C-alpha positions as CSV (number, residue, x, y, z in Angstrom):
1,M,-26.9,-49.3,-51.8
2,R,-29.3,-47.3,-49.8
3,S,-30.8,-50.5,-49.0
4,V,-27.9,-51.8,-47.9
5,L,-26.9,-48.8,-45.9
6,F,-30.7,-48.9,-44.4
7,F,-30.0,-52.4,-43.5
8,G,-26.4,-51.8,-42.0
9,F,-28.0,-48.8,-39.6
10,C,-30.5,-50.9,-38.6
11,L,-28.6,-53.6,-37.6
12,F,-26.4,-51.4,-35.4
13,A,-29.3,-49.6,-33.7
14,L,-30.7,-53.5,-32.9
15,M,-27.2,-54.1,-31.5
16,S,-27.0,-50.7,-29.8
17,F,-30.4,-51.6,-27.8
18,S,-29.6,-54.9,-27.2
19,Q,-26.5,-53.8,-25.2
20,N,-28.1,-50.7,-23.8
21,N,-30.7,-53.3,-22.6
22,C,-27.8,-55.9,-21.3
23,K,-26.7,-53.0,-19.1
24,Y,-29.6,-51.8,-18.0
25,A,-30.6,-55.8,-17.1
26,E,-27.2,-56.1,-15.4
27,R,-27.2,-52.9,-13.2
28,K,-30.9,-54.5,-11.9
29,L,-29.0,-57.8,-11.4
30,K,-26.9,-56.7,-8.9
31,K,-30.0,-54.8,-7.3
32,I,-31.5,-58.1,-7.0
33,E,-29.0,-59.8,-5.5
34,K,-28.8,-57.3,-2.6
35,H,-32.6,-57.4,-2.2
36,I,-32.2,-61.6,-1.5
37,V,-29.0,-60.8,0.5
38,S,-31.2,-58.5,2.8
39,G,-33.8,-61.6,2.9
40,E,-36.4,-59.6,0.5
41,V,-36.9,-62.7,-1.4
42,D,-40.2,-61.5,-2.6
43,K,-39.2,-58.2,-3.8
44,A,-36.2,-59.4,-5.7
45,L,-38.2,-62.1,-7.8
46,H,-40.9,-59.4,-8.1
47,L,-37.7,-57.4,-10.0
48,L,-36.5,-60.1,-11.5
49,L,-39.3,-60.8,-13.7
50,K,-39.2,-57.5,-15.3
51,V,-35.9,-58.0,-16.3
52,E,-35.1,-61.7,-16.7
53,N,-35.8,-61.8,-20.5
54,L,-34.5,-58.1,-21.5
55,C,-31.0,-59.5,-22.2
56,Q,-29.8,-62.7,-24.0
57,D,-26.1,-62.6,-23.0
58,P,-24.9,-66.0,-22.1
59,L,-23.0,-64.5,-18.7
60,F,-26.7,-62.9,-17.9
61,Q,-28.7,-66.0,-18.4
62,A,-26.8,-68.0,-16.2
63,S,-26.4,-65.5,-13.7
64,V,-30.5,-65.2,-13.6
65,G,-30.1,-69.5,-13.4
66,D,-28.0,-68.6,-10.3
67,I,-30.9,-66.4,-8.4
68,Y,-33.7,-68.4,-9.4
69,F,-31.4,-71.9,-8.3
70,S,-30.8,-70.0,-4.5
71,C,-34.4,-69.3,-4.2
72,K,-35.1,-72.9,-5.2
73,D,-36.8,-72.6,-8.4
74,I,-35.9,-75.3,-9.5
75,H,-37.9,-75.5,-13.3
76,K,-36.7,-71.4,-14.0
77,A,-33.3,-71.9,-12.9
78,Y,-33.0,-74.8,-15.5
79,R,-34.7,-73.2,-18.2
80,F,-32.0,-69.5,-17.8
81,Y,-29.4,-72.3,-17.7
82,L,-30.2,-74.3,-20.7
83,N,-30.4,-71.2,-22.2
84,S,-26.9,-70.0,-21.9
85,Y,-25.6,-73.5,-22.3
86,M,-27.7,-73.3,-26.0
87,L,-25.9,-70.1,-26.6
88,N,-22.3,-70.5,-25.3
89,G,-21.8,-74.0,-24.3
90,L,-20.7,-74.0,-20.3
91,K,-18.3,-71.1,-21.0
92,N,-20.3,-68.8,-19.3
93,I,-21.8,-71.1,-16.8
94,K,-19.2,-70.8,-13.7
95,G,-17.8,-72.7,-11.0
96,N,-20.4,-74.1,-8.9
97,S,-23.0,-72.9,-11.5
98,I,-22.1,-75.8,-13.7
99,N,-23.3,-78.4,-10.4
100,N,-26.2,-76.3,-9.9
101,F,-27.2,-76.5,-13.7
102,L,-26.6,-80.3,-14.2
103,K,-28.5,-80.7,-10.5
104,S,-31.6,-78.4,-12.0
105,A,-31.3,-80.7,-14.9
106,Y,-32.1,-83.8,-13.4
107,K,-34.6,-82.3,-10.7
108,T,-36.6,-81.5,-13.7
109,G,-36.2,-84.7,-15.3
110,N,-34.3,-83.7,-18.0
111,Y,-31.7,-86.5,-18.0
112,S,-30.7,-86.6,-21.8
113,V,-29.3,-83.1,-21.0
114,F,-27.8,-83.8,-18.0
115,N,-26.4,-86.9,-19.8
116,N,-25.1,-85.0,-23.1
117,V,-23.5,-82.2,-20.7
118,V,-21.4,-84.7,-18.4
119,N,-20.3,-86.9,-21.7
120,N,-20.1,-84.2,-24.5
121,D,-18.4,-80.7,-23.1
122,T,-14.6,-80.6,-22.5
123,I,-14.9,-78.1,-19.4
124,M,-16.3,-81.0,-17.4
125,L,-13.2,-82.5,-17.3
126,K,-11.9,-79.3,-15.6
127,I,-14.0,-78.7,-13.1
128,N,-14.6,-80.6,-9.5
129,L,-17.9,-82.0,-9.0
130,D,-19.6,-81.7,-5.4
131,T,-20.7,-85.0,-3.6
132,D,-24.5,-84.5,-4.6
133,L,-23.6,-84.1,-7.6
134,I,-21.3,-87.4,-7.8
135,R,-24.8,-88.9,-6.9
136,L,-26.7,-87.7,-8.9
137,L,-24.5,-88.9,-12.1
138,K,-25.7,-92.3,-11.1
139,K,-29.2,-91.5,-9.9
140,N,-29.2,-89.5,-13.8
141,T,-28.0,-93.0,-15.4
142,F,-30.7,-95.1,-13.5
143,A,-33.1,-92.8,-14.5
144,L,-32.1,-92.3,-18.1
145,N,-32.4,-96.6,-18.3
146,A,-35.2,-96.7,-16.5
147,K,-37.2,-94.8,-18.4
148,Q,-36.8,-96.8,-21.5
149,D,-38.2,-99.6,-19.4
150,S,-41.6,-97.8,-18.6
151,V,-44.4,-99.3,-17.1
152,L,-47.8,-99.5,-17.9
153,F,-49.5,-96.1,-15.7
154,N,-53.4,-94.8,-16.3
155,P,-53.7,-92.4,-12.8
156,V,-57.5,-91.8,-12.0
157,S,-57.8,-88.4,-9.4
158,L,-60.2,-88.9,-7.8
159,N,-63.5,-87.0,-7.1
160,I,-62.4,-85.8,-3.7
161,N,-59.2,-83.8,-4.8
162,S,-59.7,-80.0,-5.0
163,S,-57.4,-76.4,-5.8
164,Q,-56.1,-77.4,-2.4
165,D,-54.1,-80.0,-1.3
166,E,-55.0,-83.7,-0.7
167,Y,-52.1,-86.1,0.8
168,F,-51.6,-89.5,2.5
169,P,-54.6,-91.5,2.1
170,S,-55.6,-94.5,4.1
171,M,-58.2,-97.3,4.6
172,P,-59.6,-99.8,6.1
173,I,-59.3,-103.3,4.2
174,N,-63.1,-103.4,2.7
175,S,-61.7,-100.1,0.9
176,D,-65.3,-98.4,2.0
177,I,-64.1,-95.3,3.3
178,I,-60.9,-93.1,2.7
179,I,-59.0,-90.8,5.6
180,Y,-56.8,-88.1,4.1
181,T,-55.1,-84.9,5.2
182,Y,-56.3,-82.2,4.1
183,R,-54.2,-78.5,3.6
184,N,-55.8,-75.3,3.1
185,K,-52.9,-73.1,1.1
186,D,-54.6,-69.8,1.0
187,L,-54.8,-69.7,4.7
188,E,-51.7,-67.7,6.3
189,F,-51.4,-70.5,8.6
190,Q,-52.1,-73.8,6.7
191,D,-53.6,-76.1,9.0
192,E,-53.7,-79.9,8.3
193,D,-56.7,-81.8,9.4
194,F,-58.1,-85.0,8.4
195,Y,-61.4,-85.4,6.3
196,I,-63.0,-88.7,5.7
197,A,-65.3,-89.8,2.4
198,R,-67.8,-92.8,2.2
199,N,-67.4,-94.7,-0.8
200,K,-70.6,-95.2,-2.8
201,D,-71.0,-96.8,-6.7
202,G,-67.5,-96.4,-6.7
203,L,-67.6,-92.6,-6.0
204,W,-66.4,-91.1,-2.8
205,E,-68.8,-89.0,-1.5
206,D,-68.6,-85.4,0.0
207,P,-66.0,-85.1,2.4
208,A,-66.2,-84.3,5.8
209,R,-63.9,-83.3,8.7
210,V,-63.1,-86.4,11.2
211,S,-64.4,-86.1,14.8
212,S,-63.1,-82.8,16.8
213,N,-61.2,-85.6,19.4
214,I,-58.8,-86.5,16.7
215,N,-58.5,-83.4,14.3
216,S,-57.3,-79.9,16.7
217,E,-56.3,-76.9,16.9
218,Y,-52.9,-77.9,16.1
219,R,-51.5,-79.8,13.2
220,E,-52.6,-83.7,12.0
221,G,-50.4,-84.4,9.8
222,S,-51.0,-87.9,8.4
223,L,-52.7,-91.1,9.8
224,S,-53.1,-94.9,9.7
225,V,-56.2,-97.2,10.2
226,S,-56.8,-100.2,11.5
227,L,-57.9,-103.6,9.6
228,D,-61.1,-103.0,10.4
229,G,-61.6,-99.5,10.6
230,K,-61.7,-99.3,14.3
231,D,-58.6,-97.8,15.4
232,V,-56.3,-94.9,13.9
233,F,-52.9,-94.1,14.7
234,F,-51.7,-90.3,13.5
235,A,-49.2,-87.7,13.8
236,S,-49.8,-84.3,15.4
237,C,-47.6,-81.3,16.0
238,H,-47.3,-79.4,18.8
239,R,-49.9,-80.5,21.1
240,P,-49.2,-79.8,25.2
241,D,-48.7,-83.4,25.5
242,S,-46.3,-83.6,22.9
243,Y,-42.5,-84.6,23.7
244,G,-41.1,-82.6,21.0
245,G,-42.5,-81.6,17.4
246,C,-44.7,-84.0,16.2
247,D,-45.8,-87.1,17.7
248,L,-47.8,-90.5,17.2
249,Y,-51.3,-90.8,19.1
250,Y,-53.9,-93.0,19.1
251,A,-57.9,-93.1,19.1
252,S,-60.1,-96.0,18.6
253,L,-64.1,-95.5,17.4
254,I,-67.0,-96.0,20.0
255,Y,-69.8,-95.4,17.6
256,D,-70.6,-94.5,13.9
257,T,-68.4,-91.5,13.7
258,L,-67.8,-90.9,17.2
259,W,-63.7,-91.4,18.0
260,S,-62.8,-91.3,21.4
261,K,-60.4,-89.4,23.0
262,C,-56.8,-89.4,21.0
263,Y,-53.2,-90.8,23.5
264,N,-49.9,-89.9,22.9
265,L,-48.3,-92.9,22.4
266,G,-45.5,-92.3,24.9
267,P,-42.0,-91.8,25.3
268,V,-41.1,-95.0,23.8
269,I,-42.2,-94.2,20.3
270,N,-42.2,-90.6,20.9
271,T,-39.1,-88.1,21.3
272,K,-38.2,-84.5,21.5
273,Y,-37.7,-85.3,17.9
274,W,-39.7,-85.4,14.5
275,E,-42.1,-88.6,14.6
276,S,-44.7,-89.1,12.1
277,Q,-46.3,-90.9,8.7
278,P,-47.3,-94.1,11.1
279,S,-48.4,-97.4,9.2
280,I,-50.3,-99.9,11.6
281,S,-49.4,-104.0,10.6
282,S,-53.0,-105.8,9.7
283,D,-52.7,-107.7,13.3
284,G,-52.0,-104.6,15.2
285,N,-48.3,-105.5,16.6
286,L,-46.2,-103.8,14.2
287,L,-45.5,-100.1,13.8
288,F,-43.9,-98.1,11.2
289,F,-43.2,-94.7,11.4
290,V,-40.8,-91.8,10.5
291,S,-38.3,-90.2,12.8
292,N,-35.4,-87.8,12.1
293,R,-34.4,-88.9,16.0
294,D,-30.6,-90.0,16.8
295,G,-29.3,-93.3,15.4
296,G,-30.8,-92.7,11.9
297,Y,-28.4,-92.7,8.7
298,G,-29.3,-88.8,7.9
299,G,-32.4,-87.1,7.2
300,S,-35.8,-88.9,8.0
301,D,-36.0,-92.6,8.5
302,I,-37.9,-94.8,8.8
303,W,-38.6,-96.9,12.6
304,M,-40.2,-99.9,13.5
305,S,-41.2,-100.9,17.3
306,K,-43.7,-104.3,18.3
307,R,-46.5,-104.3,20.4
308,I,-45.9,-107.2,23.4
309,N,-48.5,-107.6,25.7
310,D,-50.2,-104.1,24.9
311,N,-46.3,-102.4,25.4
312,W,-44.5,-100.7,22.6
313,T,-41.0,-101.7,22.2
314,E,-38.1,-99.8,21.6
315,P,-38.2,-98.6,18.2
316,I,-35.5,-100.2,16.0
317,N,-34.1,-98.7,12.5
318,L,-35.1,-100.4,9.5
319,G,-31.3,-100.3,8.5
320,P,-29.0,-99.0,5.3
321,S,-31.1,-101.3,2.8
322,I,-34.0,-99.6,3.4
323,N,-32.9,-96.0,5.0
324,T,-30.5,-93.6,3.4
325,S,-28.3,-90.5,3.9
326,S,-31.2,-88.5,2.9
327,D,-35.2,-88.7,3.4
328,E,-37.4,-91.4,3.8
329,A,-41.0,-91.4,4.1
330,T,-44.6,-92.7,4.4
331,P,-44.0,-96.5,4.8
332,F,-47.2,-99.0,4.4
333,L,-46.8,-102.5,5.1
334,H,-49.4,-104.4,3.3
335,Y,-52.7,-106.5,4.8
336,D,-50.3,-109.4,4.1
337,N,-47.6,-108.5,6.5
338,Q,-45.2,-108.7,4.4
339,T,-44.8,-105.9,1.4
340,L,-43.2,-103.2,2.8
341,Y,-43.9,-99.8,0.1
342,F,-42.2,-96.2,0.8
343,S,-41.0,-93.2,-0.6
344,S,-37.3,-92.1,-0.6
345,K,-35.3,-89.3,-2.1
346,G,-31.6,-91.5,-1.3
347,H,-32.5,-94.2,-3.3
348,D,-31.6,-94.6,-7.1
349,G,-34.7,-92.7,-8.7
350,F,-36.1,-90.2,-11.2
351,G,-35.8,-86.8,-8.9
352,G,-37.7,-85.9,-5.8
353,F,-39.8,-88.6,-3.7
354,D,-40.0,-92.2,-5.7
355,L,-41.9,-94.7,-4.5
356,Y,-40.3,-98.4,-3.7
357,V,-41.0,-101.7,-2.6
358,T,-39.5,-103.9,-0.5
359,E,-40.8,-107.9,1.4
360,L,-39.8,-109.0,4.5
361,N,-38.2,-111.8,4.5
362,H,-38.3,-115.0,7.0
363,T,-34.8,-113.9,9.0
364,G,-36.6,-110.5,9.6
365,G,-34.8,-108.6,7.6
366,F,-36.2,-106.9,4.2
367,N,-35.4,-108.2,0.2
368,K,-33.9,-106.0,-2.4
369,I,-35.8,-103.2,-2.8
370,S,-37.5,-102.1,-6.2
371,N,-38.2,-98.7,-7.5
372,L,-42.0,-98.8,-9.2
373,G,-41.1,-97.2,-12.3
374,Y,-42.0,-94.7,-14.8
375,P,-44.2,-93.0,-15.2
376,I,-45.5,-94.0,-11.5
377,N,-42.5,-91.9,-10.5
378,T,-41.2,-89.1,-12.0
379,H,-39.3,-86.1,-11.4
380,F,-42.3,-84.6,-9.2
381,D,-42.8,-86.3,-5.6
382,E,-44.5,-89.3,-5.4
383,S,-45.3,-90.5,-1.6
384,G,-48.3,-91.5,0.4
385,L,-48.9,-95.3,-1.7
386,I,-51.3,-97.6,-0.2
387,V,-52.6,-100.6,-1.5
388,T,-55.7,-102.6,-1.4
389,R,-56.1,-105.7,-0.2
390,D,-56.1,-107.3,-4.0
391,G,-52.5,-106.8,-4.2
392,V,-53.1,-104.5,-7.2
393,T,-55.1,-101.6,-6.8
394,A,-53.4,-98.4,-5.3
395,Y,-53.5,-94.9,-4.2
396,Y,-50.5,-92.1,-3.5
397,N,-50.2,-88.8,-3.8
398,S,-48.4,-86.3,-6.5
399,N,-47.7,-82.8,-6.9
400,M,-47.4,-83.5,-10.8
401,D,-50.6,-80.4,-10.8
402,D,-48.5,-78.0,-9.0
403,N,-50.7,-79.1,-5.7
404,L,-50.8,-82.5,-4.0
405,N,-53.4,-84.4,-5.0
406,I,-54.7,-88.2,-4.6
407,Y,-54.9,-90.7,-7.5
408,S,-55.7,-94.3,-7.8
409,F,-53.6,-96.8,-10.4
410,T,-53.0,-100.3,-10.7
411,L,-49.5,-101.6,-9.8
412,P,-47.5,-103.5,-12.1
413,Q,-47.7,-107.2,-11.9
414,K,-43.8,-107.3,-10.2
415,N,-44.6,-104.2,-7.7
416,K,-48.1,-105.8,-6.5
417,S,-48.4,-107.8,-3.1
418,N,-50.5,-111.1,-1.9
419,P,-53.8,-110.7,-2.2
420,V,-55.4,-111.3,1.2
421,A,-59.2,-112.5,2.7
422,I,-60.6,-111.2,6.1
423,I,-61.8,-113.1,8.7
424,N,-64.2,-111.5,10.8
425,S,-65.1,-113.5,14.2
426,V,-66.6,-113.3,17.3
427,V,-66.1,-115.3,20.3
428,I,-68.5,-116.2,22.4
429,D,-69.9,-117.7,25.8
430,S,-71.6,-120.4,25.0
431,I,-74.3,-120.3,27.7
432,N,-74.9,-116.3,27.9
433,R,-73.9,-115.7,24.1
434,R,-72.2,-112.6,25.2
435,G,-68.8,-111.9,24.0
436,V,-65.6,-112.9,25.3
437,K,-62.3,-111.1,25.3
438,A,-59.9,-113.4,24.3
439,N,-56.2,-113.9,23.3
440,I,-56.4,-115.4,19.6
441,V,-53.5,-117.4,17.2
442,I,-54.5,-117.8,13.7
443,N,-51.6,-120.0,12.0
444,E,-51.3,-120.2,8.3
445,I,-50.7,-124.6,8.2
446,D,-48.8,-124.1,4.6
447,N,-46.8,-120.9,5.5
448,F,-46.0,-121.8,9.3
449,V,-47.1,-118.2,9.4
450,E,-48.7,-117.1,13.1
451,H,-50.9,-114.0,13.8
452,N,-51.3,-112.9,17.2
453,V,-54.9,-111.0,17.7
454,S,-57.2,-109.8,20.8
455,S,-60.8,-109.9,20.3
456,N,-62.5,-106.9,21.9
457,D,-64.6,-106.6,25.1
458,D,-67.3,-107.5,22.4
459,G,-65.6,-110.8,21.4
460,V,-65.1,-109.4,18.0
461,F,-61.5,-109.7,16.2
462,A,-60.5,-109.6,12.4
463,C,-57.5,-110.8,10.5
464,A,-56.3,-111.2,7.0
465,I,-54.6,-114.1,6.0
466,P,-53.9,-114.7,2.3
467,M,-56.6,-115.6,-0.1
468,E,-57.5,-119.4,-0.3
469,S,-55.4,-120.0,2.9
470,H,-55.7,-122.9,4.9
471,F,-55.4,-122.1,8.3
472,S,-56.3,-123.1,12.3
473,I,-57.6,-120.4,15.1
474,T,-56.6,-121.6,18.6
475,V,-58.5,-119.5,21.3
476,L,-57.0,-118.7,25.2
477,A,-59.6,-117.5,27.3
478,E,-59.6,-117.5,31.2
479,G,-62.0,-119.6,32.8
480,Y,-62.9,-121.0,29.4
481,D,-61.9,-124.7,27.8
482,F,-59.1,-124.5,25.1
483,F,-60.3,-124.3,21.8
484,S,-58.6,-124.9,18.4
485,S,-60.2,-125.5,14.9
486,N,-59.2,-125.3,11.6
487,Y,-60.4,-123.9,8.6
488,R,-60.0,-123.5,4.6
489,L,-60.8,-120.6,2.5
490,K,-62.5,-121.4,-1.1
491,K,-61.5,-120.0,-4.4
492,N,-62.5,-116.1,-4.6
493,E,-64.0,-116.5,-0.8
494,Y,-62.9,-113.0,0.4
495,S,-64.0,-113.0,3.7
496,K,-65.4,-115.5,6.0
497,N,-67.6,-114.7,9.3
498,I,-66.6,-117.5,12.3
499,E,-68.5,-117.7,15.3
500,I,-66.3,-119.7,18.0
501,V,-68.6,-120.8,20.9
502,L,-66.6,-120.8,24.1
503,N,-67.8,-123.8,27.0
504,R,-66.9,-122.6,30.4
505,L,-64.2,-124.8,32.4
506,N,-65.6,-127.6,34.2
507,I,-64.4,-131.2,35.2
508,G,-65.1,-133.3,32.8
509,N,-65.1,-131.4,29.7
510,K,-63.6,-132.7,26.2
511,I,-61.6,-130.3,24.2
512,S,-60.3,-131.7,20.3
513,L,-57.3,-130.7,19.5
514,D,-57.9,-130.5,15.4
515,N,-54.4,-129.4,14.5
516,I,-53.0,-132.3,15.7
517,Y,-51.2,-134.7,12.7
518,Y,-49.3,-137.7,12.7
519,E,-47.4,-139.9,10.1
520,F,-49.3,-142.5,8.1
521,D,-50.0,-145.1,10.2
522,D,-47.6,-144.6,13.1
523,Y,-47.1,-142.4,16.3
524,S,-44.6,-140.0,15.2
525,L,-46.2,-136.4,14.7
526,K,-46.0,-134.0,11.7
527,S,-44.1,-131.3,12.4
528,E,-47.4,-128.3,11.6
529,S,-48.7,-130.2,14.9
530,M,-45.8,-128.7,17.3
531,V,-48.0,-124.9,16.6
532,E,-51.0,-126.5,18.7
533,I,-49.4,-128.5,21.2
534,E,-47.1,-125.1,22.2
535,K,-50.6,-123.4,22.7
536,F,-51.9,-126.2,24.4
537,A,-48.9,-126.2,26.8
538,Q,-49.2,-122.5,27.4
539,Y,-52.7,-122.9,28.0
540,L,-51.9,-125.6,31.0
541,I,-49.0,-123.8,32.2
542,A,-51.4,-120.9,33.1
543,N,-54.1,-123.1,34.5
544,H,-51.4,-125.0,36.6
545,N,-53.6,-127.0,38.6
546,L,-55.9,-128.3,36.0
547,K,-55.1,-131.9,35.6
548,V,-56.0,-133.7,32.0
549,E,-56.1,-136.9,30.3
550,I,-54.8,-137.3,26.6
551,E,-57.1,-139.5,24.8
552,G,-55.7,-140.9,21.3
553,H,-59.1,-142.6,18.9
554,T,-58.0,-144.3,15.6
555,D,-60.4,-145.4,12.7
556,N,-61.9,-148.8,12.0
557,I,-58.9,-149.9,9.6
558,G,-57.0,-152.6,11.4
559,S,-57.4,-154.6,14.0
560,E,-59.0,-154.1,17.7
561,S,-55.3,-154.4,19.3
562,Y,-53.7,-152.9,16.6
563,N,-56.0,-149.8,17.2
564,I,-55.2,-149.5,20.9
565,V,-51.5,-150.0,20.8
566,L,-51.4,-147.2,18.3
567,S,-53.8,-144.9,19.7
568,K,-51.9,-145.4,23.1
569,K,-48.7,-144.1,21.2
570,R,-50.1,-141.3,19.6
571,A,-51.7,-139.9,23.3
572,K,-47.6,-140.7,24.6
573,S,-46.1,-138.6,21.8
574,V,-48.3,-135.3,22.8
575,Y,-47.8,-136.3,26.2
576,D,-43.7,-136.0,25.9
577,A,-44.3,-132.8,23.6
578,L,-46.1,-131.2,26.2
579,I,-43.4,-132.2,29.2
580,N,-40.8,-130.8,26.2
581,F,-42.9,-127.3,26.3
582,G,-42.5,-127.0,29.9
583,V,-46.1,-128.5,31.3
584,S,-45.6,-130.8,34.7
585,F,-45.9,-134.1,34.7
586,K,-48.8,-133.9,37.5
587,Q,-51.0,-132.0,35.0
588,L,-50.9,-134.9,32.6
589,S,-51.6,-138.5,31.8
590,Y,-52.6,-140.3,28.6
591,I,-54.6,-143.7,27.1
592,G,-55.6,-145.0,23.6
593,Y,-59.0,-146.2,23.1
594,G,-58.6,-147.2,19.7
595,Y,-62.0,-147.4,17.5
596,S,-64.2,-148.0,20.7
597,M,-65.4,-144.4,21.0
598,P,-65.7,-143.5,17.5
599,L,-67.7,-139.8,16.3
600,M,-69.0,-141.3,13.7
601,N,-70.6,-144.9,12.7
602,E,-70.3,-144.8,8.8
603,D,-67.8,-146.6,7.1
604,S,-66.6,-143.5,5.1
605,D,-63.8,-141.9,4.0
606,D,-65.3,-138.8,6.0
607,A,-66.4,-140.9,9.2
608,R,-62.9,-142.1,9.5
609,L,-61.1,-138.6,9.2
610,K,-63.2,-137.6,12.0
611,N,-62.5,-140.5,14.0
612,R,-59.0,-140.2,13.7
613,R,-58.5,-137.7,16.9
614,T,-56.8,-136.6,19.7
615,E,-58.7,-135.3,22.2
616,I,-58.0,-133.7,25.7
617,K,-60.9,-134.6,29.1
618,V,-60.6,-132.5,32.0
619,T,-60.2,-134.7,35.2
620,G,-60.0,-132.4,38.0
621,T,-57.5,-130.2,39.7
622,Y,-54.8,-130.2,42.4
623,E,-53.4,-128.5,45.2
């Protein structure tokens, strides 16, 4: 009997102690709420930390969850909402707090809890869900299902990572350097600067600040490096020449680590709004970036501008298949000029920023987007994805470890881009061997894809094309002969060095059009011939006082008379096509030589291939 009384006394004392604790904690909670209303958030959170575990009453636990949710500490908010829910269901989580409980469950990756609460608690039938939560219902269902279909993922933290923030990586196509954004969170003014590290034997050497011509006393936020690593496009904020907030800038490499002065891209690209996170295409003719300017779908959207004659066109919004009412960020167009990766908070995903992929199609639009899947994407923020030339090695940044770090991983097969090779070329003068500045067209013959690039003052240019491609190069340079030739990449040929020698324009010069093709034993032009004929037409229109003769040549199969007629008809086909492209008939004449002027006298398949050709002879000029 005595032991029973003692137990009862202890239980009563414990209950009294608990009630007293709850009364004390509830009084402090009111004081905490006053601190928050007054804007004294740090003081409120410091006091809350002392009392949050004193009372296990479900209503108190839900109230603590409300405070943490209002202070944007989603993980702690979820913990206390869940405590309340486990004690008494939704009965003590009132009104909008139920919405916040479910949002915190989704945003912390607790998709099953979200699903159980929505589907199994009768109180859910009586409340009004806000607009955000209605969207989250669909997202949570996606996350719950997609998590069951996880992909292989083994991220590797780069050895340049620190206890500070490293994010937004960028690389040239050879992946020998990485340039990224660094932020020191310990400083009162958390400045952002660019750092560069070089790869040696698979490890990154100690990073160093990028040139002061790019880094400044202002914030530098994100950067995109060109194919060859000699040009950068980047964001910087609040500079004296800014059009408002953050703008996009450009700089070029002068020598080794010395960069030119940077230039604002001007009012066509930059506005009074926020522009950031650029991505330049491998041919340098497309610029993707992020902006919250007018004309979007809400939040920050992805925009694109084309470079035409060294001028950027008015940017266009990528549209509702990419952009949502929430935020999109960090676009990256792969070197294949087709596969676009980006991050978004608005599409179906796992919470925060997720990574997505889509492809540019032949109509200029984008195919259906695809989430990269779990566990690449999580309830944390994943963004800043770039993919190397092999199409499978990827780098991105995530805040999974409390701060932002850069990781590498291998993309799943379904999300990879097309592997590419790099064409490194130089255009030189045939006499003095100096570089020639020229306009170049690289045409993927099998894919009917065209790349327009320019050589620099040293005659150098580079281009990325698919592995094992059959391609042509056409060169237009003032004062020089038209140049065209075709090439083929071998299997596993990741790069090709090509020297293009231009002859100065002189009467009597001969130009071989290597990419003119006819139907077998016929004079009808194949469709793939039109690319080269159009480029040659542009050359003649630019040199409008030039007169040329179109020469048709055949191999030694067939009679002499037959080959003369066939070669003349083939030359006439080219003549007619040039006229259709706008060339004046005054500039043109044509003739068929049959087999009378072979390049090779051997009787072999290779010789016959070289002898079947279309040549252009410069015959003079006219006024």
